[in-house]
C-alpha positions in Angstrom: 7.3 13.5 -2.0 5.3 12.0 -4.9 8.4 11.2 -7.1 8.9 8.0 -5.2 5.2 7.0 -5.3 5.5 4.8 -8.3 5.9 1.0 -8.6 5.2 -2.0 -6.4 3.3 -1.3 -3.2 3.7 -4.4 -0.9 1.1 -4.9 1.8 1.7 -7.4 4.7 -1.0 -9.8 5.9 -0.7 -11.2 9.4 -2.0 -14.8 8.7 -0.1 -15.1 5.5 3.2 -14.0 7.1 2.9 -15.9 10.4 5.5 -18.3 11.8 8.4 -15.8 11.4 7.9 -15.0 7.8 7.1 -11.3 8.2 10.6 -9.8 8.3 12.4 -12.1 5.8 9.5 -11.9 3.3 9.2 -8.2 3.7 12.9 -7.7 3.1 12.7 -10.0 0.1 10.0 -7.7 -1.4 12.1 -4.7 -0.7 15.2 -6.3 -2.3 13.0 -7.1 -5.3 12.1 -3.5 -5.7 9.0 -2.7 -3.6 8.9 1.1 -3.2 6.2 1.2 -0.5 5.6 -1.3 2.2 2.4 -1.2 4.2 2.3 -2.9 7.6 -1.3 -4.1 7.9 -2.1 -5.9 11.2 -5.6 -5.7 12.6 -4.8 -7.5 15.9 -4.9 -5.9 19.3 -1.4 -6.9 20.3 0.1 -3.4 20.6 3.5 -4.6 21.9 4.1 -7.0 19.0 2.8 -4.5 16.5 5.3 -1.9 17.8 8.2 -4.4 17.6 7.3 -5.5 14.1 6.6 -2.0 12.8 10.0 -0.8 14.2 11.8 -3.7 12.5 10.0 -3.0 9.2 10.9 0.7 9.5 14.6 -0.2 9.8 14.3 -2.5 6.8 12.6 0.2 4.7 15.3 2.7 5.7 18.0 0.3 4.7 16.4 -0.4 1.3 15.3 3.2 0.5 11.6 2.4 0.6 8.7 4.0 2.5 6.9 2.3 5.3 3.2 2.9 5.6 1.2 1.9 8.7 -2.4 0.8 8.1 -5.0 2.5 10.3 -2.9 3.5 13.3 -2.1 7.2 13.6 -0.4 6.8 16.9 2.0 4.1 15.7 2.8 6.1 12.6 3.4 9.2 14.6 5.6 7.3 17.1 7.8 6.0 14.3 7.7 9.0 12.1 6.5 7.0 9.1 3.6 7.0 6.6 -0.1 6.2 7.2 -2.9 4.7 5.2 -6.5 5.4 6.3 -9.7 3.6 5.2 -13.0 5.3 5.1 -13.7 4.4 8.8 -10.2 4.9 10.1 -10.4 8.5 11.2 -9.8 11.9 9.7 -7.2 12.2 7.0 -7.0 16.0 7.7 -6.3 15.4 11.3 -3.6 12.8 10.4 -2.0 15.3 8.0 -2.0 18.0 10.8 -0.4 15.5 13.2 2.2 13.9 10.9 3.3 17.0 9.0 3.5 18.0 5.3 6.2 15.6 4.2 4.9 12.2 5.5 3.1 10.0 2.9 -0.5 9.5 3.8 -2.9 7.5 1.6 -6.6 7.2 1.6 -9.0 4.4 0.5 -11.5 5.6 -2.1 -13.1 2.3 -3.1 -14.6 3.1 -6.5 -15.9 6.6 -5.8 -14.5 9.8 -7.2 -16.2 11.8 -4.5 -14.2 10.0 -1.8 -11.0 10.8 -3.8 -12.0 14.5 -3.9 -12.4 14.5 -0.2 -9.1 12.7 0.4 -7.2 15.1 -1.9 -8.8 18.1 -0.1 -7.7 16.7 3.2 -4.1 16.3 2.1 -3.7 12.7 0.7 -0.4 11.9 -0.9 -2.0 9.2 -3.0 -5.5 7.9 -3.6 -6.2 4.2 -3.6 -9.0 2.5 -5.6 -10.2 -1.1 -5.6 -10.9 -3.8 -5.5 -10.3 -4.3 -9.2 -10.3 -8.1 -9.2 -11.5 -10.8 -6.8 -9.6 -10.4 -3.6 -8.7 -12.7 -0.8 -8.2 -9.9 1.7 -11.4 -7.9 1.0 -13.8 -10.2 -0.8 -16.8 -7.9 -0.1 -15.2 -4.6 -1.0 -16.9 -2.5 -3.7 -15.6 -3.4 -7.2 -13.8 -0.9 -9.3 -13.4 -1.0 -13.1 -10.3 -0.3 -15.2 -12.4 2.4 -16.9 -12.6 4.2 -13.6 -8.8 4.8 -13.8 -9.3 6.9 -16.9 -11.6 9.2 -15.0 -9.3 9.3 -12.0 -6.3 10.2 -14.1 -8.1 12.9 -15.9 -9.4 14.5 -12.7 -6.5 14.2 -10.1 -2.8 14.9 -10.1 -2.1 12.6 -7.1 -0.5 9.2 -7.6 -3.1 6.4 -8.0 -2.9 3.1 -6.2 -4.8 0.1 -7.6 -5.6 -2.7 -5.2 -7.6 -5.9 -5.0 -6.6 -9.2 -6.6 -3.7 -7.7 -8.5 -1.5 -10.3 -10.2 1.4 -10.2 -12.6 -1.1 -11.0 -15.4 -3.6 -8.2 -14.7 -1.2 -5.5 -13.4 0.0 -4.3 -16.8 -3.6 -3.3 -17.7 -3.9 -1.2 -14.6 -0.6 0.5 -15.1 -1.5 1.2 -18.8 -4.7 2.9 -17.6 -2.9 5.2 -15.2 -2.1 3.3 -11.9 1.0 4.8 -10.4 1.3 1.9 -8.0 -0.1 -1.6 -7.7 -0.8 -2.8 -4.2 -0.2 -6.5 -3.9 -0.7 -9.0 -1.0 -1.3 -12.6 -2.0 0.3 -12.6 -5.4 3.5 -11.4 -3.7 3.6 -13.0 -0.3 1.7 -16.3 -0.7 5.0 -17.9 -1.5 7.1 -20.9 -0.4 10.3 -19.0 0.3 11.7 -15.5 0.6 13.6 -16.0 -2.6 10.3 -16.6 -4.4 8.9 -13.3 -2.9 12.0 -11.5 -4.2 11.6 -12.9 -7.7 7.9 -12.0 -7.7 8.7 -8.4 -6.5 11.3 -8.0 -9.2 8.8 -9.1 -11.8 6.2 -6.6 -10.5 8.8 -3.8 -10.3 9.9 -4.5 -13.9 6.4 -3.7 -15.1 7.1 0.0 -14.3 10.4 0.2 -16.3 
């Protein structure tokens, strides 16, 4: 399960991928080499969310990537795909019991080793830390330091995700300190075309070669 948890982790953003960009831009990221794709939509439009998640699941299957649903256990269970839970998104242990042993489930740990310990104990497939840099998506999130990655790598065997303001310029430093994956939103998807997204994804993926 953890063998595939390395590389570019693309996270969608509803406003950024409005006006029909979601599917073509997501596919471009997958073609470029994204290994995980997280569907992150905080709206209450359940019908649209189901349609979009189903379409993304098909894209991920076609490109050999893993789809992760943000903060919606029911949707993840319905589609049989992965799940990411923040600290206020419900029990990771309950999600693991519901989804089974093989499904990828990640947990947000901010900058706290104690949160990572709890996530691992409850069955997390990966542990996510951040924000490491100034972030458009979570400007108020607790800041993590690159030194934290040294401690995390020494203490946990689980793959480590670094998130928050990650760019092509600062990602190499995170990977060098032990990040198994870099989660990217704006530096990947704030692009003028799907082809540009594909090029950016390829450049991120190449950092792991």
